[in-house]
C-alpha positions as CSV (number, residue, x, y, z in Angstrom):
1,M,-191.5,155.2,104.9
2,S,-194.7,153.8,106.5
3,I,-196.3,155.6,109.6
4,S,-198.5,153.7,111.9
5,I,-200.9,154.6,114.9
6,S,-203.2,152.7,117.1
7,C,-205.9,153.6,119.4
8,K,-204.1,151.8,122.2
9,E,-201.4,154.6,121.9
10,L,-204.0,157.2,122.4
11,G,-205.2,155.2,125.6
12,M,-207.9,153.6,124.0
13,D,-209.0,150.0,125.0
14,C,-209.3,149.0,120.9
15,N,-207.1,147.1,118.5
16,F,-207.3,149.1,115.6
17,V,-204.1,150.0,113.8
18,K,-203.8,152.1,110.6
19,E,-200.5,152.3,108.6
20,G,-200.0,154.4,105.6
21,E,-197.7,156.7,103.8
22,T,-198.2,160.1,105.3
23,G,-199.3,161.4,108.7
24,E,-202.1,163.2,107.0
25,I,-203.4,159.9,105.8
26,V,-203.0,157.9,108.9
27,I,-204.6,160.4,111.2
28,E,-207.6,161.3,108.5
29,S,-208.3,157.0,108.8
30,L,-208.0,157.1,112.4
31,M,-210.4,159.7,113.0
32,H,-213.0,158.0,110.7
33,H,-212.4,154.7,112.7
34,V,-213.1,157.2,115.9
35,Q,-216.2,158.6,114.9
36,T,-217.5,155.7,114.0
37,E,-216.5,153.0,116.5
38,H,-215.9,155.1,119.5
39,A,-219.3,157.2,119.6
40,E,-219.2,157.6,123.5
41,D,-215.9,159.3,122.9
42,W,-217.3,162.0,120.3
43,F,-217.2,164.8,122.9
44,E,-213.3,164.0,123.2
45,V,-212.7,163.9,119.3
46,E,-210.5,167.2,119.4
47,E,-208.3,165.9,122.2
48,I,-207.8,162.5,120.2
49,Y,-206.8,164.5,117.2
50,Q,-204.5,166.2,119.1
51,A,-203.0,163.2,120.8
52,A,-202.7,161.4,117.4
53,C,-200.7,164.3,115.7
54,S,-198.4,164.3,119.1
55,V,-197.8,160.8,118.4
56,I,-197.4,160.6,114.5
57,R,-194.8,163.9,115.3
58,E,-192.9,161.8,117.7
59,K,-192.4,158.8,115.2
60,A,-191.4,161.3,112.3
61,A,-188.5,162.8,114.5
C-alpha cells in the first residue's frame, strides 16, 4: 500500500507531495524537503515532524 503526504496537509503553501511504501520513508523524504526548501521554517522542524507523523497515523488507521 502506498502512503502519501503533502506540504499542504501540514499547512504550508507548497505543492510538494511524497509517496512511498512506508510512513518512515515518506516522512524522511518530507523532512529533507522541509529542511532544504523551507529554511525559513527551520525553527518549526520538530512541529512539522510531529504533524507529519500525525497525518501518516490518521491515513494508516
